[in-house]
C-alpha positions in Angstrom: -193.0 126.8 13.2 -190.7 125.6 10.4 -192.4 127.6 7.7 -192.0 130.7 9.8 -188.4 129.9 10.4 -187.7 129.5 6.7 -189.8 132.4 5.4 -188.6 134.9 8.0 -185.1 135.4 6.4 -186.4 135.0 2.9 -189.0 137.7 3.3 -186.5 139.7 5.3 -184.1 139.5 2.3 -186.7 141.1 0.1 -187.4 143.8 2.7 -183.7 144.6 3.1 -183.3 144.8 -0.7 -185.8 147.7 -0.8 -184.9 149.3 2.5 -182.9 152.5 2.8 -179.2 151.9 2.5 -178.6 153.4 5.9 -180.8 150.8 7.6 -179.9 147.7 5.6 -177.2 146.3 7.9 -179.0 147.0 11.1 -182.3 145.6 9.7 -180.6 142.5 8.3 -178.8 141.7 11.5 -182.1 142.1 13.4 -183.8 139.6 11.1 -180.9 137.2 11.4 -181.1 137.4 15.2 -184.9 137.0 15.1 -184.4 133.8 13.0 -181.9 132.6 15.6 -184.5 133.1 18.4 -187.2 131.1 16.4 -184.7 128.2 15.9 -183.8 128.2 19.6 -187.5 128.1 20.6 -187.9 125.1 18.2 -184.8 123.4 19.7 -186.2 123.9 23.3 -189.5 122.2 22.2 -187.7 119.4 20.4 -188.0 115.9 22.0 -184.7 114.1 21.4 -186.5 110.7 21.4 -189.5 111.8 19.4 -188.4 111.1 15.8 -189.4 113.6 13.1 -191.1 116.6 14.6 -192.8 120.0 13.7 -194.2 118.2 10.6 -196.0 120.2 8.0 -197.5 118.5 5.0 -199.6 120.2 2.3 -200.4 118.8 -1.2 -198.6 120.9 -3.8 -198.6 119.2 -7.2 -201.1 116.3 -6.9 -200.4 114.7 -10.3 -196.7 114.1 -9.4 -197.2 113.4 -5.7 -195.4 116.5 -4.7 -196.0 118.0 -1.2 -194.9 121.1 0.6 -193.6 118.9 3.5 -191.3 120.0 6.3 -190.0 118.2 9.4 -187.0 118.1 11.7 -185.1 115.2 13.1 -181.9 115.4 15.1 -179.7 115.8 12.0 -181.8 118.6 10.6 -182.1 120.4 13.9 -178.3 120.5 14.4 -177.8 121.9 10.8 -180.6 124.5 11.4 -178.9 125.6 14.6 -175.5 125.9 12.9 -177.0 128.0 10.1 -178.9 130.4 12.3 -175.8 130.9 14.5 -173.3 131.6 11.7 -175.3 134.1 9.6 -175.6 136.9 12.3 -171.9 136.3 13.1 -171.0 136.8 9.5 -173.1 139.9 9.2 -171.3 141.3 12.2 -167.9 140.4 11.0 -168.5 141.8 7.6 -170.1 145.0 8.9 -167.8 147.4 7.0 -166.4 145.1 4.3 -169.9 144.6 2.8 -170.0 148.3 1.9 -168.1 147.5 -1.3 -170.0 149.6 -3.9 -168.8 147.3 -6.7 -171.1 144.5 -5.5 -174.0 146.7 -4.8 -173.0 147.7 -1.3 -174.0 146.4 2.1 -177.7 146.2 1.2 -177.1 143.7 -1.5 -174.7 141.6 0.6 -177.1 141.4 3.6 -180.1 140.6 1.3 -178.2 137.8 -0.4 -176.9 136.4 2.9 -180.5 136.3 4.3 -181.8 134.7 1.2 -179.1 132.0 1.4 -179.9 131.4 5.0 -183.6 130.9 4.4 -183.1 128.6 1.4 -180.5 126.6 3.4 -183.0 126.2 6.2 -185.5 124.9 3.7 -183.0 122.3 2.5 -182.5 121.0 6.0 -186.2 120.9 6.8 -187.6 119.5 3.5 -189.1 116.0 3.8 -190.3 115.9 0.2 -187.6 115.1 -2.4 -189.0 117.4 -5.1 -189.2 120.3 -2.6 -185.6 119.5 -1.5 -184.5 119.6 -5.1 -186.1 123.0 -5.8 -184.5 124.7 -2.8 -181.2 122.7 -3.3 -180.9 124.4 -6.7 -182.3 127.8 -5.5 -179.4 128.2 -3.0 -177.1 128.7 -6.0 -178.6 132.0 -6.8 -177.6 134.0 -3.7 -174.4 132.0 -3.4 -173.4 133.0 -7.0 -174.0 136.7 -6.4 -172.2 136.6 -3.0 -169.1 135.1 -4.6 -169.2 137.1 -7.9 -170.1 140.5 -6.4 -168.0 140.7 -3.3 -164.4 139.8 -2.8 -161.1 140.1 -4.7 -160.0 140.4 -8.3 -160.9 137.2 -10.2 -164.1 136.6 -8.2 -166.2 136.6 -11.4 -164.4 133.7 -12.8 -164.4 131.8 -9.5 -168.2 132.4 -9.2 -168.8 131.0 -12.7 -166.7 127.9 -12.0 -168.6 127.4 -8.8 -171.9 127.7 -10.6 -171.0 125.4 -13.5 -169.9 122.6 -11.1 -173.0 123.0 -9.0 -175.4 123.1 -12.0 -173.8 120.0 -13.4 -174.5 118.2 -10.1 -178.0 119.5 -10.0 -178.8 118.2 -13.5 -177.6 114.7 -12.5 -179.7 114.9 -9.4 -182.7 116.0 -11.5 -182.4 112.8 -13.5 -182.6 110.7 -10.3 -185.5 112.8 -9.0 -187.4 112.0 -12.2 -186.4 108.3 -11.8 -188.0 108.3 -8.3 -191.3 109.5 -9.8 -191.2 106.6 -12.3 -190.4 104.0 -9.7 -193.0 105.2 -7.2 -195.6 105.4 -10.0 -195.0 101.8 -10.9 -195.5 100.8 -7.3 -198.8 102.6 -7.0 -199.5 106.2 -6.2 -196.6 108.5 -7.2 -195.1 110.2 -4.2 -192.0 112.3 -3.3 -192.6 112.2 0.4 -189.5 110.9 2.2 -191.7 108.8 4.5 -193.2 107.0 1.5 -189.9 106.6 -0.4 -188.2 105.1 2.7 -190.7 102.2 2.6 -190.6 101.8 -1.2 -188.9 98.7 -2.7 -187.0 100.4 -5.5 -185.2 97.3 -6.7 -181.4 96.6 -6.9 -180.5 97.8 -10.3 -182.7 100.9 -10.4 -181.7 101.8 -6.8 -178.0 101.7 -7.6 -178.4 104.0 -10.7 -180.6 106.4 -8.8 -178.2 106.4 -5.8 -175.3 107.5 -8.0 -177.4 110.5 -9.3 -177.9 111.7 -5.7 -174.4 110.8 -4.6 -172.6 112.7 -7.4 -174.6 115.8 -6.7 -173.8 115.6 -3.0 -170.1 114.8 -3.7 -169.8 118.0 -5.7 -171.6 120.0 -3.1 -169.6 118.5 -0.2 -167.0 118.5 -1.9 -165.1 115.3 -2.5 -162.2 114.3 -4.8 -162.2 114.5 -7.8 -165.1 117.1 -8.1 -163.6 119.5 -5.6 -161.6 121.9 -7.8 -164.1 124.8 -7.5 -163.5 124.9 -3.7 -160.1 126.6 -3.4 -160.8 129.1 -6.2 -164.0 130.2 -4.5 -162.6 130.6 -1.0 -159.6 132.4 -2.3 -161.6 135.1 -4.2 -164.7 135.5 -2.0 -164.9 137.5 1.1 -164.2 135.6 4.4 -167.8 135.9 5.4 -168.9 134.4 2.1 -166.4 131.6 2.6 -168.1 130.9 5.9 -171.5 130.8 4.3 -170.3 128.5 1.5 -168.0 126.0 3.4 -169.7 126.0 6.8 -173.3 126.0 5.7 -173.9 125.4 2.0 -171.3 122.6 1.6 -172.9 120.7 4.6 -175.9 120.1 2.3 -173.7 117.5 0.6 -173.0 115.3 3.6 -176.5 116.0 5.0 -177.9 114.6 1.7 -175.7 111.5 1.9 -177.2 110.7 5.3 -180.8 111.8 4.7 -181.3 110.6 1.1 -178.5 108.1 0.0 -178.8 106.0 3.2 -182.4 106.7 3.8 -183.8 105.9 0.4 -181.1 103.7 -1.1 -179.8 101.6 1.8 -178.8 98.6 -0.4 -177.1 100.7 -3.0 -175.3 102.7 -0.2 -173.9 99.5 1.2 -173.0 98.2 -2.3 -171.1 101.5 -3.1 -169.3 101.7 0.3 -165.9 100.5 -0.9 -165.9 103.0 -3.7 -167.1 105.9 -1.6 -164.6 105.1 1.2 -161.8 105.1 -1.4 -162.8 108.6 -2.6 -163.1 109.8 1.0 -159.6 108.6 1.9 -158.1 110.2 -1.2 -159.9 113.5 -0.2 -158.5 113.2 3.4 -154.9 112.8 2.3 -154.9 114.8 -0.9 -156.7 117.8 0.6 -154.2 118.0 3.5 -151.2 117.7 1.2 -152.5 120.5 -1.0 -153.2 122.7 2.0 -149.6 122.3 3.2 -148.3 123.7 -0.1 -150.5 126.8 -0.2 -149.3 130.4 0.2 -152.7 132.0 0.2 -154.3 131.7 3.6 -157.9 131.6 2.3 -157.0 128.9 -0.3 -155.3 126.9 2.4 -158.4 127.1 4.7 -160.6 126.0 1.8 -158.4 123.0 1.0 -158.4 121.9 4.7 -162.2 121.4 4.2 -161.6 119.0 1.4 -159.7 116.8 3.9 -162.4 117.3 6.6 -165.3 116.5 4.3 -163.4 113.3 3.4 -163.4 112.3 7.1 -167.1 113.2 7.4 -168.0 111.1 4.4 -165.8 108.3 5.7 -167.7 108.2 9.0 -171.0 108.1 7.2 -170.1 105.1 5.0 -168.5 103.0 7.7 -172.2 102.2 8.3 -171.8 102.2 12.0 -173.6 104.1 14.8 -170.2 105.5 16.0 -169.3 106.7 12.5 -172.7 108.2 11.8 -172.8 110.1 15.1 -169.2 111.2 14.7 -170.0 112.5 11.2 -172.9 114.6 12.4 -170.9 116.0 15.2 -168.1 116.7 12.7 -170.4 118.7 10.5 -171.3 120.9 13.4 -167.8 121.2 14.8 -166.2 121.8 11.4 -168.7 124.6 10.9 -167.7 126.3 14.2 -163.9 125.9 13.8 -163.6 126.7 10.1 -165.9 129.8 10.5 -163.7 131.1 13.3 -160.6 130.5 11.1 -162.1 132.2 8.1 -163.2 135.3 10.1 -159.9 135.8 11.9 -158.0 135.3 8.7 -160.2 138.0 7.3 -159.2 140.4 10.1 -155.6 139.6 9.3 -156.1 140.3 5.6 -157.7 143.7 6.5 -154.6 144.7 8.5 -151.9 143.4 6.2 -153.5 144.0 2.8 -152.4 140.6 1.6 -153.5 137.0 2.0 -150.1 135.6 1.1 -148.6 133.8 4.0 -145.0 134.5 2.8 -145.6 138.2 3.2 -146.7 138.0 6.8 -145.0 137.5 10.1 -144.5 139.0 13.6 -148.1 139.8 14.1 -148.5 138.2 17.6 -146.3 140.9 19.3 -148.5 143.8 18.2 -151.9 142.1 17.9 -151.9 139.4 20.6 -155.7 139.0 20.7 -155.8 138.4 16.9 -153.0 135.9 17.2 -154.6 134.1 20.1 -157.9 133.7 18.4 -156.2 132.6 15.2 -154.3 130.0 17.2 -157.4 128.6 18.9 -159.3 128.4 15.6 -156.2 126.6 14.0 -156.0 124.2 16.9 -159.7 123.4 16.6 -159.0 122.6 12.9 -156.3 120.2 13.7 -158.5 118.5 16.3 -156.7 119.4 19.6 -158.2 117.5 22.6 -160.3 119.9 24.7 -161.9 121.5 21.6 -165.0 120.1 20.0 -163.6 118.9 16.6 -161.5 116.4 18.6 -164.5 114.5 19.8 -166.0 114.0 16.3 -162.7 113.3 14.7 -161.9 110.6 17.3 -165.3 108.9 16.8 -164.8 108.9 13.0 -161.3 107.4 13.3 -162.6 104.7 15.7 -165.3 103.8 13.2 -162.7 103.7 10.4 -160.5 101.3 12.3 -163.6 99.2 13.1 -164.4 99.0 9.4 -160.9 97.9 8.4 -157.5 98.5 10.1 -155.9 99.9 6.9 -158.8 102.4 6.4 -158.1 103.7 9.9 -154.4 103.8 9.3 -154.8 105.9 6.2 -157.4 108.2 7.8 -155.3 108.9 10.8 -152.6 110.5 8.7 -155.0 113.4 8.6 -154.1 114.2 12.2 -150.4 114.5 11.4 -150.9 116.4 8.2 -153.3 118.8 9.9 -150.8 119.6 12.6 -148.3 120.5 9.8 -150.5 122.8 7.8 -152.0 124.6 10.8 -148.8 125.1 12.9 -146.7 126.0 9.9 -149.3 128.5 8.9 -149.4 130.0 12.4 -145.6 130.1 12.6 -145.2 132.0 9.3 -148.0 134.5 9.9 -147.7 135.3 13.6 -144.2 134.6 14.9 -140.8 135.9 14.0 -139.4 139.4 13.9 -141.9 142.2 13.5 -141.3 144.2 10.3 -141.5 148.0 10.4 -144.7 148.1 8.4 -146.4 145.8 11.0 -145.4 147.8 14.1 -148.5 150.0 14.1 -151.0 147.1 13.4 -154.1 147.5 15.5 -155.4 144.6 17.5 -159.0 143.4 17.2 -161.8 145.7 18.3 -164.9 144.8 20.3 -167.1 144.2 17.3 -164.6 141.9 15.7 -164.1 140.0 19.0 -167.8 139.7 19.5 -168.2 138.0 16.1 -165.7 135.3 16.9 -166.2 134.9 20.7 -169.4 132.8 20.4 -167.6 130.3 18.1 -164.6 130.0 20.5 -167.0 129.5 23.5 -168.9 126.8 21.6 -165.6 125.0 20.6 -164.5 124.9 24.2 -167.8 124.0 25.8 -168.7 121.2 23.3 -165.1 120.0 23.5 -165.6 119.2 27.2 -169.3 118.5 27.1 -170.5 117.1 23.7 -173.7 115.6 25.2 -176.0 118.3 23.7 -174.9 117.1 20.3 -174.8 113.4 20.9 -178.2 113.4 22.7 -179.8 114.9 19.6 -177.9 113.0 16.9 -177.8 109.4 18.4 -181.5 108.6 18.0 -181.5 109.8 14.4 -178.4 107.8 13.5 -179.8 104.7 15.3 -183.1 104.9 13.4 -181.4 105.5 10.1 -178.9 102.7 10.4 -181.0 100.1 12.2 -184.4 100.6 10.5 -183.4 101.8 7.0 -180.0 100.3 6.3 -180.5 97.3 8.6 -177.2 97.6 10.4 -177.0 96.3 14.0 -173.7 97.4 15.5 -175.0 98.2 19.0 -173.0 96.5 21.8 -174.8 93.4 23.1 -177.0 94.0 26.2 -177.1 91.7 29.2 -180.3 90.6 30.7 -180.1 90.9 34.6 -182.2 87.8 35.0 -179.6 85.8 33.1 -176.8 87.1 35.3 -178.8 86.2 38.4 -179.4 82.6 37.1 -175.7 82.2 36.3 -174.7 83.3 39.8 -177.2 80.8 41.3 -175.8 78.0 39.2 -172.2 78.9 40.2 -173.1 78.9 43.9 -174.8 75.5 43.5 -171.8 74.1 41.8 
């Protein structure tokens, strides 16, 4: 099941690359929708209480203990579903913008997008650390060409900066991956299987060094302060669809890795590093929001809001609580939905105005009310309005932050106020006010454009009022990770009914 899920878009990317240009977009969208169907079938068969499922394990490089090993738990399943939902929506939204001949045309854009989808799915399904590292690095190839080949002037420099940061993180990660081989070899048979490494006694000093190798790579990918500077440049120069693929899918690998590998393999080191990581997360929360407030480019602003949001996700993970862990997983999904909608609608706005500068916009809502309405909903989701799904996850993370320390929660909650400032001020300057003469004839969104954003809005509203589908899947995974691996016991105490009955009898006798 998982191999088919992964290889379908990868092979599909190769087919699209050699298909006739006139068929490339339709063929690519069909492959993306078929991948979505396969993922939904897997989700229907998934048992929320069954642990890691759909396990595939084949020996790959025997001498190094490397396996082609795949499996899904609740965390991986939610990331898979987010990925397979966003890719066809991006292809639909970028239907005409991908025709840019400078980047190779629609055929190249669709092929690279499908390749990125397949490799990202492999990252979320891999249960062998070496396999994870291979596909973790391989995602950079389609991402680099998507940024460098499509978008605005200066995209080449942005793509190079993105690649240099990511390669630096990958090299550091490689050192820790080699270190895991050494440690596992000393303990007996070398193995990169996650199930073996989770049981391995790595040792305090070695575990802390190896932890930082993983964490730095994931902090760059996420991104976190101070290794975030590639983010705004990339989202500003890339197409809106590429921004969705990078921020809403690829960057999730960072926080996914923190949960799966940092906490799963290095629980002692993760607890030891918690004060340091929480400090970085809080700086990211506040600094990212303040930077966003000062931006005039709408795509740069949206990118920097993600710096603040990823700070909150990381904060929830390292509170080492069930509430924080579950809130972080929900945040990863909900951030993907809300930010994707914001990117795509901002892209529609850019198409109509010919500029991404907020200072040169205004008065749009009178002539394009549907565009303005969807932009407002996406913005309100970004600021965590109650009734929309990001509110649930943000609320859980903030509760966990206050549970960790009151001052941590007090700093984190400033994100709510700052988000209201940058979202509402952005909407006011782009949509309200007098309508300039050159805006009078602006066309509202068409059916194709609405169809690309509508599923995201529906998901934001539905999961805002009924988050149980997310919590039912994520809770068992978080509980197993924190209780069995990290050794945290933060569940509320349970009451034995027989004890209550005995106390009542004693009270009556008294």
